[in-house]
Biopython code that builds the backbone (N, CA, C, O; Angstrom):
import numpy as np
from Bio.PDB.StructureBuilder import StructureBuilder

atoms = [
    (1, "UNK", "N", (0.788, -1.121, -0.116)),
    (1, "UNK", "CA", (-0.028, -0.044, -0.040)),
    (1, "UNK", "C", (0.797, 1.347, -0.088)),
    (1, "UNK", "O", (0.435, 2.348, -0.706)),
    (2, "UNK", "N", (1.956, 1.219, 0.671)),
    (2, "UNK", "CA", (2.773, 2.339, 1.009)),
    (2, "UNK", "C", (3.513, 2.658, -0.625)),
    (2, "UNK", "O", (3.558, 3.789, -1.109)),
    (3, "UNK", "N", (3.944, 1.672, -1.169)),
    (3, "UNK", "CA", (4.441, 1.756, -2.527)),
    (3, "UNK", "C", (3.375, 2.229, -3.493)),
    (3, "UNK", "O", (3.651, 2.943, -4.457)),
    (4, "UNK", "N", (2.373, 1.890, -3.261)),
    (4, "UNK", "CA", (1.054, 2.367, -4.302)),
    (4, "UNK", "C", (0.975, 3.896, -3.952)),
    (4, "UNK", "O", (1.059, 4.723, -4.859)),
    (5, "UNK", "N", (0.827, 4.244, -2.760)),
    (5, "UNK", "CA", (0.723, 5.709, -2.509)),
    (5, "UNK", "C", (1.895, 6.668, -2.893)),
    (5, "UNK", "O", (1.716, 7.847, -3.199)),
    (6, "UNK", "N", (3.183, 6.013, -2.845)),
    (6, "UNK", "CA", (4.229, 6.812, -3.083)),
    (6, "UNK", "C", (4.238, 6.831, -4.644)),
    (6, "UNK", "O", (4.503, 7.924, -5.144)),
    (7, "UNK", "N", (4.015, 5.897, -5.404)),
    (7, "UNK", "CA", (3.998, 5.863, -6.793)),
    (7, "UNK", "C", (2.946, 6.884, -7.401)),
    (7, "UNK", "O", (3.183, 7.464, -8.460)),
    (8, "UNK", "N", (1.746, 7.082, -6.668)),
    (8, "UNK", "CA", (0.665, 7.917, -6.898)),
    (8, "UNK", "C", (1.358, 9.445, -6.655)),
    (8, "UNK", "O", (1.219, 10.331, -7.498)),
    (9, "UNK", "N", (1.986, 9.611, -5.624)),
    (9, "UNK", "CA", (2.505, 10.904, -5.326)),
    (9, "UNK", "C", (3.586, 11.301, -6.219)),
    (9, "UNK", "O", (3.731, 12.504, -6.432)),
    (10, "UNK", "N", (4.454, 10.360, -6.835)),
    (10, "UNK", "CA", (5.422, 10.757, -7.704)),
    (10, "UNK", "C", (4.779, 11.117, -9.107)),
    (10, "UNK", "O", (5.258, 11.989, -9.831)),
    (11, "UNK", "N", (3.647, 10.370, -9.434)),
    (11, "UNK", "CA", (3.064, 10.723, -10.664)),
    (11, "UNK", "C", (2.319, 12.055, -10.550)),
    (11, "UNK", "O", (2.071, 12.649, -11.599)),
    (12, "UNK", "N", (1.931, 12.593, -9.363)),
    (12, "UNK", "CA", (1.372, 13.894, -9.240)),
    (12, "UNK", "C", (2.532, 14.946, -9.714)),
    (12, "UNK", "O", (2.233, 16.048, -10.174)),
    (13, "UNK", "N", (3.771, 14.541, -9.573)),
    (13, "UNK", "CA", (4.909, 15.629, -9.870)),
    (13, "UNK", "C", (5.247, 15.181, -11.230)),
    (13, "UNK", "O", (5.035, 16.053, -12.072)),
    (14, "UNK", "N", (5.729, 14.031, -11.704)),
    (14, "UNK", "CA", (6.138, 13.694, -13.041)),
    (14, "UNK", "C", (5.383, 14.024, -14.213)),
    (14, "UNK", "O", (5.861, 14.637, -15.168)),
    (15, "UNK", "N", (4.025, 13.556, -14.127)),
    (15, "UNK", "CA", (3.147, 13.726, -15.225)),
    (15, "UNK", "C", (2.913, 15.316, -15.536)),
    (15, "UNK", "O", (3.132, 15.749, -16.667)),
    (16, "UNK", "N", (2.558, 15.978, -14.709)),
    (16, "UNK", "CA", (2.545, 17.587, -14.973)),
    (16, "UNK", "C", (3.844, 18.107, -15.631)),
    (16, "UNK", "O", (3.836, 18.825, -16.631)),
    (17, "UNK", "N", (4.956, 17.692, -14.997)),
    (17, "UNK", "CA", (6.164, 18.250, -15.565)),
    (17, "UNK", "C", (6.484, 17.659, -16.936)),
    (17, "UNK", "O", (7.133, 18.328, -17.741)),
    (18, "UNK", "N", (6.053, 16.426, -17.235)),
    (18, "UNK", "CA", (6.223, 15.904, -18.403)),
    (18, "UNK", "C", (5.301, 16.769, -19.566)),
    (18, "UNK", "O", (5.767, 17.307, -20.571)),
    (19, "UNK", "N", (4.080, 16.753, -19.208)),
    (19, "UNK", "CA", (3.325, 17.413, -20.132)),
    (19, "UNK", "C", (3.780, 18.932, -20.306)),
    (19, "UNK", "O", (3.831, 19.405, -21.442)),
    (20, "UNK", "N", (4.063, 19.591, -19.346)),
    (20, "UNK", "CA", (4.720, 20.979, -19.634)),
    (20, "UNK", "C", (5.871, 20.954, -20.440)),
    (20, "UNK", "O", (6.032, 21.906, -21.203)),
    (21, "UNK", "N", (6.750, 19.998, -20.418)),
    (21, "UNK", "CA", (7.956, 20.015, -21.033)),
    (21, "UNK", "C", (7.645, 19.684, -22.656)),
    (21, "UNK", "O", (8.159, 20.319, -23.577)),
    (22, "UNK", "N", (6.734, 18.600, -22.819)),
    (22, "UNK", "CA", (6.513, 18.251, -24.245)),
    (22, "UNK", "C", (5.496, 19.086, -24.917)),
    (22, "UNK", "O", (5.795, 19.449, -26.055)),
    (23, "UNK", "N", (4.265, 19.496, -24.409)),
    (23, "UNK", "CA", (3.277, 20.236, -24.913)),
    (23, "UNK", "C", (3.342, 21.760, -24.805)),
    (23, "UNK", "O", (2.863, 22.400, -25.741)),
    (24, "UNK", "N", (3.891, 22.430, -23.746)),
    (24, "UNK", "CA", (3.773, 23.575, -23.434)),
    (24, "UNK", "C", (4.915, 24.512, -23.517)),
    (24, "UNK", "O", (4.892, 25.703, -23.208)),
    (25, "UNK", "N", (6.075, 23.724, -24.043)),
    (25, "UNK", "CA", (7.085, 24.635, -24.378)),
    (25, "UNK", "C", (8.446, 24.542, -23.140)),
    (25, "UNK", "O", (9.572, 25.031, -23.234)),
    (26, "UNK", "N", (7.949, 23.872, -22.199)),
    (26, "UNK", "CA", (8.831, 23.681, -21.020)),
    (26, "UNK", "C", (9.235, 25.105, -20.215)),
    (26, "UNK", "O", (8.437, 26.007, -19.957)),
    (27, "UNK", "N", (10.554, 25.088, -19.909)),
    (27, "UNK", "CA", (11.153, 26.242, -18.954)),
    (27, "UNK", "C", (12.113, 26.987, -19.931)),
    (27, "UNK", "O", (12.907, 26.447, -20.702)),
    (28, "UNK", "N", (11.888, 28.396, -19.754)),
    (28, "UNK", "CA", (12.772, 29.004, -20.483)),
    (28, "UNK", "C", (13.883, 29.605, -19.417)),
    (28, "UNK", "O", (13.800, 29.566, -18.189)),
    (29, "UNK", "N", (14.916, 30.154, -20.193)),
    (29, "UNK", "CA", (16.096, 30.606, -19.301)),
    (29, "UNK", "C", (15.603, 31.870, -18.507)),
    (29, "UNK", "O", (14.648, 32.500, -18.961)),
    (30, "UNK", "N", (16.203, 32.263, -17.356)),
    (30, "UNK", "CA", (16.106, 33.394, -16.674)),
    (30, "UNK", "C", (15.004, 33.090, -15.580)),
    (30, "UNK", "O", (14.457, 31.990, -15.503)),
    (31, "UNK", "N", (14.734, 34.108, -14.777)),
    (31, "UNK", "CA", (13.772, 34.000, -13.603)),
    (31, "UNK", "C", (12.312, 34.107, -14.227)),
    (31, "UNK", "O", (11.390, 33.459, -13.732)),
    (32, "UNK", "N", (12.138, 34.876, -15.239)),
    (32, "UNK", "CA", (10.825, 35.101, -15.810)),
    (32, "UNK", "C", (10.513, 33.621, -16.645)),
    (32, "UNK", "O", (9.336, 33.264, -16.617)),
    (33, "UNK", "N", (11.229, 32.970, -17.190)),
    (33, "UNK", "CA", (11.032, 31.725, -17.897)),
    (33, "UNK", "C", (10.699, 30.788, -16.733)),
    (33, "UNK", "O", (9.754, 30.014, -16.883)),
    (34, "UNK", "N", (11.433, 30.788, -15.513)),
    (34, "UNK", "CA", (11.397, 29.719, -14.520)),
    (34, "UNK", "C", (9.760, 30.059, -13.936)),
    (34, "UNK", "O", (9.004, 29.123, -13.678)),
    (35, "UNK", "N", (9.372, 31.372, -13.785)),
    (35, "UNK", "CA", (8.112, 31.426, -13.137)),
    (35, "UNK", "C", (7.028, 31.212, -13.975)),
    (35, "UNK", "O", (5.944, 30.832, -13.532)),
    (36, "UNK", "N", (7.274, 31.466, -15.374)),
    (36, "UNK", "CA", (6.276, 30.830, -16.241)),
    (36, "UNK", "C", (6.140, 29.427, -16.376)),
    (36, "UNK", "O", (5.046, 28.916, -16.614)),
    (37, "UNK", "N", (7.305, 28.694, -16.224)),
    (37, "UNK", "CA", (7.198, 27.236, -16.177)),
    (37, "UNK", "C", (6.679, 26.764, -14.959)),
    (37, "UNK", "O", (6.161, 25.647, -14.958)),
    (38, "UNK", "N", (6.728, 27.439, -13.894)),
    (38, "UNK", "CA", (6.227, 26.998, -12.681)),
    (38, "UNK", "C", (4.650, 27.286, -12.737)),
    (38, "UNK", "O", (3.833, 26.484, -12.285)),
    (39, "UNK", "N", (4.318, 28.432, -13.296)),
    (39, "UNK", "CA", (2.860, 28.764, -13.514)),
    (39, "UNK", "C", (2.230, 27.641, -14.404)),
    (39, "UNK", "O", (1.123, 27.192, -14.105)),
    (40, "UNK", "N", (2.910, 27.185, -15.482)),
    (40, "UNK", "CA", (2.387, 26.135, -16.456)),
    (40, "UNK", "C", (2.081, 24.777, -15.754)),
    (40, "UNK", "O", (1.111, 24.046, -15.957)),
    (41, "UNK", "N", (3.119, 24.594, -14.883)),
    (41, "UNK", "CA", (3.008, 23.284, -13.999)),
    (41, "UNK", "C", (1.856, 23.475, -13.255)),
    (41, "UNK", "O", (0.892, 22.776, -13.567)),
    (42, "UNK", "N", (1.706, 24.436, -12.142)),
    (42, "UNK", "CA", (0.523, 24.682, -11.519)),
    (42, "UNK", "C", (-0.645, 24.413, -12.181)),
    (42, "UNK", "O", (-1.519, 23.663, -11.747)),
    (43, "UNK", "N", (-0.690, 25.142, -13.462)),
    (43, "UNK", "CA", (-2.001, 25.202, -14.095)),
    (43, "UNK", "C", (-2.488, 23.737, -14.517)),
    (43, "UNK", "O", (-3.637, 23.299, -14.471)),
    (44, "UNK", "N", (-1.165, 23.004, -14.999)),
    (44, "UNK", "CA", (-1.566, 21.480, -15.410)),
    (44, "UNK", "C", (-2.076, 20.665, -14.324)),
    (44, "UNK", "O", (-3.073, 19.947, -14.407)),
    (45, "UNK", "N", (-1.230, 20.837, -13.146)),
    (45, "UNK", "CA", (-1.649, 20.105, -12.059)),
    (45, "UNK", "C", (-2.991, 20.406, -11.477)),
    (45, "UNK", "O", (-3.672, 19.492, -11.011)),
    (46, "UNK", "N", (-3.407, 21.659, -11.482)),
    (46, "UNK", "CA", (-4.875, 21.948, -10.919)),
    (46, "UNK", "C", (-5.738, 21.272, -11.926)),
    (46, "UNK", "O", (-6.591, 20.493, -11.501)),
    (47, "UNK", "N", (-5.616, 21.485, -13.310)),
    (47, "UNK", "CA", (-6.486, 20.813, -14.218)),
    (47, "UNK", "C", (-6.444, 19.186, -14.206)),
    (47, "UNK", "O", (-7.484, 18.605, -14.515)),
    (48, "UNK", "N", (-5.462, 18.533, -13.914)),
    (48, "UNK", "CA", (-5.430, 17.072, -13.704)),
    (48, "UNK", "C", (-6.050, 16.779, -12.367)),
    (48, "UNK", "O", (-6.673, 15.720, -12.284)),
    (49, "UNK", "N", (-5.985, 17.482, -11.405)),
    (49, "UNK", "CA", (-6.412, 17.074, -9.990)),
    (49, "UNK", "C", (-8.100, 17.429, -10.325)),
    (49, "UNK", "O", (-8.966, 16.610, -10.018)),
    (50, "UNK", "N", (-8.370, 18.468, -10.849)),
    (50, "UNK", "CA", (-9.874, 18.755, -11.117)),
    (50, "UNK", "C", (-10.489, 17.620, -11.863)),
    (50, "UNK", "O", (-11.371, 16.972, -11.300)),
    (51, "UNK", "N", (-10.101, 17.302, -13.119)),
    (51, "UNK", "CA", (-10.422, 16.253, -13.922)),
    (51, "UNK", "C", (-10.647, 14.895, -12.918)),
    (51, "UNK", "O", (-11.729, 14.311, -12.879)),
    (52, "UNK", "N", (-9.542, 14.505, -12.161)),
    (52, "UNK", "CA", (-9.670, 13.324, -11.478)),
    (52, "UNK", "C", (-10.592, 13.325, -10.312)),
    (52, "UNK", "O", (-11.041, 12.250, -9.914)),
    (53, "UNK", "N", (-10.924, 14.485, -9.712)),
    (53, "UNK", "CA", (-11.824, 14.677, -8.704)),
    (53, "UNK", "C", (-13.383, 14.778, -9.185)),
    (53, "UNK", "O", (-14.322, 14.399, -8.486)),
    (54, "UNK", "N", (-13.492, 15.261, -10.291)),
    (54, "UNK", "CA", (-14.863, 15.421, -10.666)),
    (54, "UNK", "C", (-15.473, 14.257, -11.442)),
    (54, "UNK", "O", (-16.666, 14.172, -11.733)),
    (55, "UNK", "N", (-14.479, 13.327, -11.760)),
    (55, "UNK", "CA", (-14.897, 11.848, -12.483)),
    (55, "UNK", "C", (-14.176, 10.884, -11.680)),
    (55, "UNK", "O", (-13.157, 10.336, -12.103)),
    (56, "UNK", "N", (-14.715, 10.636, -10.429)),
    (56, "UNK", "CA", (-13.854, 9.579, -9.766)),
    (56, "UNK", "C", (-14.236, 8.261, -10.109)),
    (56, "UNK", "O", (-13.334, 7.424, -10.110)),
    (57, "UNK", "N", (-15.425, 7.887, -10.411)),
    (57, "UNK", "CA", (-15.757, 6.507, -10.719)),
    (57, "UNK", "C", (-16.621, 6.526, -12.034)),
    (57, "UNK", "O", (-17.804, 6.865, -12.068)),
    (58, "UNK", "N", (-15.845, 6.104, -13.148)),
    (58, "UNK", "CA", (-16.628, 6.053, -14.280)),
    (58, "UNK", "C", (-16.750, 4.502, -14.707)),
    (58, "UNK", "O", (-15.749, 3.818, -14.920)),
    (59, "UNK", "N", (-18.009, 4.031, -14.810)),
    (59, "UNK", "CA", (-18.300, 2.845, -15.337)),
    (59, "UNK", "C", (-17.986, 2.560, -16.642)),
    (59, "UNK", "O", (-17.909, 3.526, -17.400)),
    (60, "UNK", "N", (-17.747, 1.248, -17.169)),
    (60, "UNK", "CA", (-17.476, 1.005, -18.398)),
    (60, "UNK", "C", (-18.412, 1.279, -19.365)),
    (60, "UNK", "O", (-18.056, 1.494, -20.524)),
    (61, "UNK", "N", (-19.723, 1.301, -18.987)),
    (61, "UNK", "CA", (-20.652, 1.623, -19.967)),
    (61, "UNK", "C", (-20.637, 3.178, -20.300)),
    (61, "UNK", "O", (-20.842, 3.563, -21.451)),
    (62, "UNK", "N", (-20.377, 4.096, -19.211)),
    (62, "UNK", "CA", (-20.297, 5.414, -19.209)),
    (62, "UNK", "C", (-19.025, 5.793, -20.068)),
    (62, "UNK", "O", (-19.100, 6.717, -20.878)),
    (63, "UNK", "N", (-18.027, 5.181, -19.916)),
    (63, "UNK", "CA", (-16.811, 5.506, -20.668)),
    (63, "UNK", "C", (-17.059, 5.080, -22.329)),
    (63, "UNK", "O", (-16.610, 5.771, -23.244)),
    (64, "UNK", "N", (-17.761, 3.967, -22.520)),
    (64, "UNK", "CA", (-18.014, 3.574, -23.893)),
    (64, "UNK", "C", (-18.844, 4.543, -24.618)),
    (64, "UNK", "O", (-18.545, 4.979, -25.729)),
    (65, "UNK", "N", (-19.953, 4.887, -23.922)),
    (65, "UNK", "CA", (-20.897, 5.961, -24.490)),
    (65, "UNK", "C", (-20.085, 7.202, -24.749)),
    (65, "UNK", "O", (-20.227, 7.731, -25.851)),
    (66, "UNK", "N", (-19.227, 7.753, -23.856)),
    (66, "UNK", "CA", (-18.675, 8.890, -24.107)),
    (66, "UNK", "C", (-17.700, 8.755, -25.335)),
    (66, "UNK", "O", (-17.680, 9.686, -26.140)),
    (67, "UNK", "N", (-16.917, 7.699, -25.528)),
    (67, "UNK", "CA", (-16.114, 7.605, -26.560)),
    (67, "UNK", "C", (-16.611, 7.192, -27.823)),
    (67, "UNK", "O", (-15.969, 7.535, -28.816)),
    (68, "UNK", "N", (-17.750, 6.444, -27.975)),
    (68, "UNK", "CA", (-18.472, 6.189, -29.229)),
    (68, "UNK", "C", (-19.226, 7.385, -29.594)),
    (68, "UNK", "O", (-19.261, 7.669, -30.791)),
    (69, "UNK", "N", (-19.793, 8.080, -28.816)),
    (69, "UNK", "CA", (-20.800, 9.228, -29.252)),
    (69, "UNK", "C", (-20.065, 10.419, -29.340)),
    (69, "UNK", "O", (-20.125, 10.985, -30.431)),
    (70, "UNK", "N", (-19.272, 11.029, -28.315)),
    (70, "UNK", "CA", (-18.689, 12.449, -28.368)),
    (70, "UNK", "C", (-17.443, 12.345, -29.194)),
    (70, "UNK", "O", (-17.226, 13.083, -30.156)),
    (71, "UNK", "N", (-16.598, 11.363, -28.767)),
    (71, "UNK", "CA", (-15.335, 11.274, -29.656)),
    (71, "UNK", "C", (-15.512, 10.650, -31.016)),
    (71, "UNK", "O", (-14.691, 10.791, -31.922)),
    (72, "UNK", "N", (-16.576, 9.982, -31.108)),
    (72, "UNK", "CA", (-17.123, 9.606, -32.525)),
    (72, "UNK", "C", (-17.293, 10.627, -33.569)),
    (72, "UNK", "O", (-16.799, 10.622, -34.697)),
    (73, "UNK", "N", (-18.163, 11.619, -32.961)),
    (73, "UNK", "CA", (-18.477, 12.793, -33.751)),
    (73, "UNK", "C", (-17.253, 13.530, -34.102)),
    (73, "UNK", "O", (-17.092, 13.915, -35.261)),
    (74, "UNK", "N", (-16.324, 13.769, -33.128)),
    (74, "UNK", "CA", (-15.088, 14.540, -33.326)),
    (74, "UNK", "C", (-14.258, 13.721, -34.359)),
    (74, "UNK", "O", (-13.690, 14.319, -35.274)),
    (75, "UNK", "N", (-14.180, 12.484, -34.246)),
    (75, "UNK", "CA", (-13.424, 11.539, -35.357)),
    (75, "UNK", "C", (-13.826, 11.863, -36.704)),
    (75, "UNK", "O", (-13.012, 12.118, -37.592)),
    (76, "UNK", "N", (-15.156, 11.854, -36.872)),
    (76, "UNK", "CA", (-15.938, 12.138, -38.167)),
    (76, "UNK", "C", (-15.468, 13.545, -38.903)),
    (76, "UNK", "O", (-15.022, 13.714, -40.038)),
    (77, "UNK", "N", (-15.728, 14.480, -37.854)),
    (77, "UNK", "CA", (-15.264, 15.810, -38.360)),
    (77, "UNK", "C", (-13.873, 15.956, -38.617)),
    (77, "UNK", "O", (-13.495, 16.743, -39.485)),
    (78, "UNK", "N", (-12.969, 15.187, -37.861)),
    (78, "UNK", "CA", (-11.361, 15.354, -38.215)),
    (78, "UNK", "C", (-11.211, 14.625, -39.312)),
    (78, "UNK", "O", (-10.313, 14.988, -40.072)),
    (79, "UNK", "N", (-11.924, 13.572, -39.648)),
    (79, "UNK", "CA", (-11.710, 12.886, -41.094)),
    (79, "UNK", "C", (-12.041, 13.686, -42.147)),
    (79, "UNK", "O", (-11.326, 13.741, -43.147)),
    (80, "UNK", "N", (-13.106, 14.349, -42.024)),
    (80, "UNK", "CA", (-13.745, 15.291, -43.165)),
    (80, "UNK", "C", (-12.809, 16.289, -43.472)),
    (80, "UNK", "O", (-12.439, 16.545, -44.618)),
    (81, "UNK", "N", (-12.361, 16.944, -42.292)),
    (81, "UNK", "CA", (-11.297, 18.170, -42.512)),
    (81, "UNK", "C", (-10.109, 17.728, -43.231)),
    (81, "UNK", "O", (-9.554, 18.371, -44.121)),
    (82, "UNK", "N", (-9.747, 16.553, -42.772)),
    (82, "UNK", "CA", (-8.298, 16.001, -43.217)),
    (82, "UNK", "C", (-8.361, 15.599, -44.609)),
    (82, "UNK", "O", (-7.337, 15.758, -45.273)),
    (83, "UNK", "N", (-9.342, 15.128, -45.140)),
    (83, "UNK", "CA", (-9.624, 14.650, -46.634)),
    (83, "UNK", "C", (-9.909, 15.933, -47.400)),
    (83, "UNK", "O", (-9.279, 16.126, -48.440)),
    (84, "UNK", "N", (-10.800, 16.828, -46.982)),
    (84, "UNK", "CA", (-10.888, 18.154, -47.745)),
    (84, "UNK", "C", (-10.128, 19.170, -47.601)),
    (84, "UNK", "O", (-10.132, 20.128, -48.374)),
    (85, "UNK", "N", (-9.457, 19.070, -46.674)),
    (85, "UNK", "CA", (-8.353, 20.247, -46.560)),
    (85, "UNK", "C", (-7.480, 20.439, -47.639)),
    (85, "UNK", "O", (-7.374, 21.538, -48.183)),
    (86, "UNK", "N", (-6.750, 19.299, -48.041)),
    (86, "UNK", "CA", (-5.824, 19.461, -49.239)),
    (86, "UNK", "C", (-6.678, 19.865, -50.517)),
    (86, "UNK", "O", (-6.165, 20.600, -51.361)),
    (87, "UNK", "N", (-7.784, 19.463, -50.646)),
    (87, "UNK", "CA", (-8.375, 19.628, -51.854)),
    (87, "UNK", "C", (-8.870, 21.311, -51.981)),
    (87, "UNK", "O", (-8.856, 21.936, -53.041)),
    (88, "UNK", "N", (-9.240, 21.788, -50.844)),
    (88, "UNK", "CA", (-9.585, 23.263, -50.771)),
    (88, "UNK", "C", (-8.395, 24.191, -50.487)),
    (88, "UNK", "O", (-8.505, 25.416, -50.511)),
    (89, "UNK", "N", (-7.292, 23.566, -50.228)),
    (89, "UNK", "CA", (-5.985, 24.342, -49.919)),
    (89, "UNK", "C", (-6.114, 24.953, -48.608)),
    (89, "UNK", "O", (-5.725, 26.116, -48.504)),
    (90, "UNK", "N", (-6.636, 24.315, -47.499)),
    (90, "UNK", "CA", (-6.569, 24.772, -46.047)),
    (90, "UNK", "C", (-5.303, 24.424, -45.707)),
    (90, "UNK", "O", (-4.898, 23.272, -45.867)),
    (91, "UNK", "N", (-4.464, 25.511, -45.139)),
    (91, "UNK", "CA", (-2.906, 25.034, -44.911)),
    (91, "UNK", "C", (-2.831, 25.003, -43.399)),
    (91, "UNK", "O", (-1.750, 24.717, -42.883)),
    (92, "UNK", "N", (-3.849, 25.262, -42.668)),
    (92, "UNK", "CA", (-3.810, 24.868, -41.254)),
    (92, "UNK", "C", (-3.855, 23.508, -40.699)),
    (92, "UNK", "O", (-3.541, 23.137, -39.569)),
    (93, "UNK", "N", (-4.377, 22.719, -41.860)),
    (93, "UNK", "CA", (-4.499, 21.145, -41.296)),
    (93, "UNK", "C", (-3.384, 20.401, -41.433)),
    (93, "UNK", "O", (-3.371, 19.231, -41.050)),
]
sb = StructureBuilder()
sb.init_structure("model")
sb.init_model(0)
sb.init_chain("A")
sb.init_seg("    ")
for serial, (resi, resn, name, xyz) in enumerate(atoms, 1):
    if name == "N":
        sb.init_residue(resn, " ", resi, " ")
    sb.init_atom(name, np.array(xyz, "f"), 0.0, 1.0, " ", f" {name:<3s}", serial, name[0])
structure = sb.get_structure()
């Protein structure tokens, strides 16, 4: 049980740092960059904790409904945009 809690505590530090480094540009040089990086870390940590605490127990049928309905619609829209983007010259795709 102690190892489980320790691993969970480490993930609360490691996962937000990984997300900040990979997706949000990491930390820049200087004091302003360090403060901005810490702000990004705190923002990602608060977002992860908020998601974890608002959805504590999701049943399998609830998860399947979410992924098939809502993510399925987003998937169809993404496929349509990806296939028609080159035809119409949309460069942001």
